[in-house]
N, C-alpha and C positions, 0 to 999 in steps of 0.2 A: 504494500499499499504505499502510494504516494504523498509525498506534503501537500501536491497538488489536491487529491484524492481526500487528504481529510478536512482542507480548507472550504473544499467543496461540498461535504458533508454537513460542516457548523454551517457553510452558507446556509444549508435546506432547513435544517433545524429550527436559525433563526425566522426565517418563511414561514415557517408552520408553526412557531413563537406569534408570529404578528399576523396572521392568518386568525389563529385564534383571539387574539387578544383586540383585531378592529372588527370581529365577527363579518370578514369581507365575504361579500356572496351577494351575484348576479339577479338572486330571487328577492333579497331583499331591498336591491337598488331600483328594482321595479316597483317594488311595492311601496316607496316611500315615494318616488316618480306618482302613483299612482291616488296614495293617501295623503299623504303632506304635501301635494305638487312642488317638491325640491327633486335638487337632482345632488344634492352631495355625495349618496353614495356611488351613482355612476361618476362622474366626473373624476372620485377620486381611483375608480378601477383604473378610466382611461389616463390618469395620471401617472399610473404606474406604469402602462406602456409609455407612458412620453419618459421617463425614467431610462428603461428598459434600452428605448431607443437611442437616448441623449449619452447613455454611456456606452453602447456600441459605434455611435458615430466618435465619437474621443477613441475609441479602443480602433478604429481604422485608420484613424490621423496615427496615432502610436505603431499603427504595423503588430495590433497584437488580435485584433480580431480571427483572423483564422478563415475558415470554412463556414459558414451558416446555412441552416435549414433549408431544403428547397420548398419553393411556392409553387401553390399548384395552380389551375387555370380554372377560372370559372365558370358555370354550368348550376343550370334549374339545379344538379343533386347538393351545392353547396348552399341555395336557400331550403329545401326539405331535409337538408341535413342541420341547419340549424336550428330551424324548426321542430326537429323533432330532440334537439338537446335542451332547446328550452322548454318541450311539453314534459320531458322528462325531470327537466328538473323542479319543474311547478307542481309536478306526482311527488319528488320525493323529499319538497319541499325546502329545499337546499340544490345550486348550485356545487360542483367539485368541488368549491373552494370552500361555499358555504359546509357542505358535509367535515372537512376537514375541521372546520371552529370547532361545528357542533358535537362531532365525535371527541375533539378534545374537552369539550365542559361537560365530558362524563353519560352523553345519549348516548349510548353503544347500539342505538335500532339504527345509528349510522356506520359502522362497521360493517353492513349490507351495502349498503352503497357503492364502496369499489367491489365487489363480491361480483353485483349486478352488474355492473361496468363489467369488469372482465368476462361476466357469462353472456352480454351482446354481444362483447369482439368476438368472442369464439361459437355464437350462433345465430351470427345478420345472414351469411349466405343462405342457411336454408329458410329465412323469413322472405326475403326479396332478392333478385339479382340487380346487381349492383356493379356497375363499370369500372373500370381504376382510375384514379384520379392523376389526371394528365403533369407531373410535374414541370414545371417552369424550369427551362435554360438558362435562362439571363440572373442576371446577380440582383439584388433586391435596390429598389428606387432612393431605399436609406444612402448607401452609400456613394450616390452620383451626385447627393448634396450634401456632404459629411461636414466638410467644413465648414458650411453655412448654416447646417442644421447643428453642430457642435458650438459655437458659437453664439448662436439664441438660445441654446439650452444654458450656457454658462449665465446668462445673463437670467433666465430663471431661476435657475439653482439658485442665484443672489438674493433675487428678490424672495424665493420659497423659502430660505433656508433664515430671514434674517429674522423676523418674530420669536421663530424657533430661536434661536442664538443671546436673545433678547428674554425667555420663558429660562436658558439655561444658564445662564450669571442672576437668574433670583433663586431664594434659599429651600425653596421647596423641590428644586431639581431633583434631588434624589429618589425622587417617590412618581417620577412616570413611569416607570420600571415596575411599579406596583399596583400602577392603577389596573380598575378590572377593567374598561376596556376605552380601547384608544380611540383618537378620531379618526375616521374612514384614512383623511390625506396622510395621518401618520403611518397609521399602518401599511398603506402602501406603499407610501416609500421604502421603506424598511424592507418590502416586498419586492417592488422594481430593485432596489440598488445590489441584492440576495442574488438575487435570479440572475445580472447581469455577470457577476461575478463567478458564479458557479458556469452557466454558458461557457463562459471564456476559460473555465478549468478543465470542466468535465463534457463540453460539447454539450447537442439537443441532447433536452430532458423539461418533460413536465412531466407531472405524476401520472397522470392518465394516459402518456405513451407509453408510461414503463407497464403499464394494465395493458395495453394493446399488443405491446411488444411480447410478454408473457402468454398471451392469446395465441401469438403467431410462433412461438417457439412449439406450443401445446399440439400445433399443427403440422408440425414438422420443420421449421424453417429455423436455421439458425442464428441465434443472435443470442448476443454477452448481454448479461445481466446483472453479471457479481452489482457491479456500480450502480446503475437504476436502481436495483434491491436494496442497495444501502442507502443511497441517497432520498428512497422511497420511506425507508423506516425511520431516518431522521426526520422527515417529515413531521410525520405522526410523534416523533416522540417529544418535537418542538411544539406542536401542538397541545399536547398533554402536559407537559410544564408548562407554557403558558396558562391552561385553564387552572391546574395546581397549583400556580405561585399569585397567582389573581384572589384566589378564592372561590371561585365560579364552577369549582370542580365540586362534582356530586353526581352519584352513580345513579342513575335515573332509572324505574322499571322501567322494562321492553316488556311489550306485549305483539304477541304473533302477528297483529294488523300492522303497526309500525313496521316493526321487520320487512314485513310483506310487503309495504308502501315502498321501503326506502331501497330494496334489492329490485321493485320493478322500475322504478325509477331512473334505480342506475341503467339496466339492463336497453331503457328507450336510450338516455346519454349515450352508451355504448353504441347503439345503432348507426346517432345521427353522427359520431365522432367520426366512424369509418366511414361515414357518405362526404364528409366535408371535405379532407381530414382532418381532425382535432378538435379535442375537446374544448370549451371554454377557456382554460388555463395556459394551454397552447395558444392559443386568438390573440389572448388580451396578453400575455410575456414574450409572445414569438413570431405571429401572422403582422398584427396590428402595428406591434414597434418599428416590423423590417417591411412596413407600408405594403402590405401584400393587400390587394383587392380583395381576393378569396376570401381572407380574413375578416374585411371590414364588414363584408356581404353576412356573411355566416353568423357572427355577433348580433347585427343588427336583425335580422333572422329570429336569434334564439330571442331577445328582447323583446321582439314582437309580438313571439308566440307566449311569453310567459305571460305578458300583459292581458293578451286574445284570452286567454283559459283563465286568469283573474276576474274581469270583467266577467266573463261568461258565469263563472262561479258567483261573483255579486250579485249579478241578476237573477239568476235562478235564486237563490239565499232569498231575497226580497220576494221573490214572485210565493216561495213556499208561504213566509210569512204574511203574505198578503192576504193569501187564502185559508189564514187559520191555522196553519200546521206549524212546526219547532225544526230549526235548523241543527 
């Protein structure tokens, strides 16, 4: 095990810690838009993409970026896959980020989500026929404007960190890590920076990619899983430490219905991820920062699908109440 591996494992653990502390979740972001008419969580998710993009642009200028994950051509399957990803997240009541956060808080039913995701990656072929996504041969558009983007990003960093540096000088700074809930922006900054370091040290990595690779290995493909599995373990350990250290961890009683819901949501998200290809962690932390159109389109489709499901659920609930029933 090299020093680079150890640093990458530590960074992914920090990522899991931040995901849990920030309650990072696309489903929560959609709910905030619909119920509170604000987009703090959505903007924070996209800010994580911005930090990854800025970090990669700086790495490119320093000749540290190396090869980046391939992009994929846009097709109708991109939209359909994004919609399935959103539907699965709605069934699960959390996206793949949110499932990590909730498992870190002791909601053990969410252990069924990655199991379901893995099962979805195994079972997608018998369910429907899907074309193989066409990888793009050209490099990321980000690196074509890396100098300009890096300059703008550094200005953004100074603007974003100025309030934080002022807060750090105050006497209560030592309580930041002990806070039960981080502000969405604080969490996603840590997620973005940690992910950039991991990507540069360990190559392409998203925890749903590990589950998909594991499914491919079960189907006979040759996949190196040692480092990815170590990173996956570090992610969950970091989330559990986040819950324990904040006093948010409490073992929640698990019902068969909750486990079934989480498993089914994971299966549908697995289907969607293979069609795009990529789940929302890969879209937010790889595809969107690299300015890949398929990732932007898939994430938008996911967001709309979650919103539509929530609106239909709310409408049906109001109808039941109006008819004299109970919800």
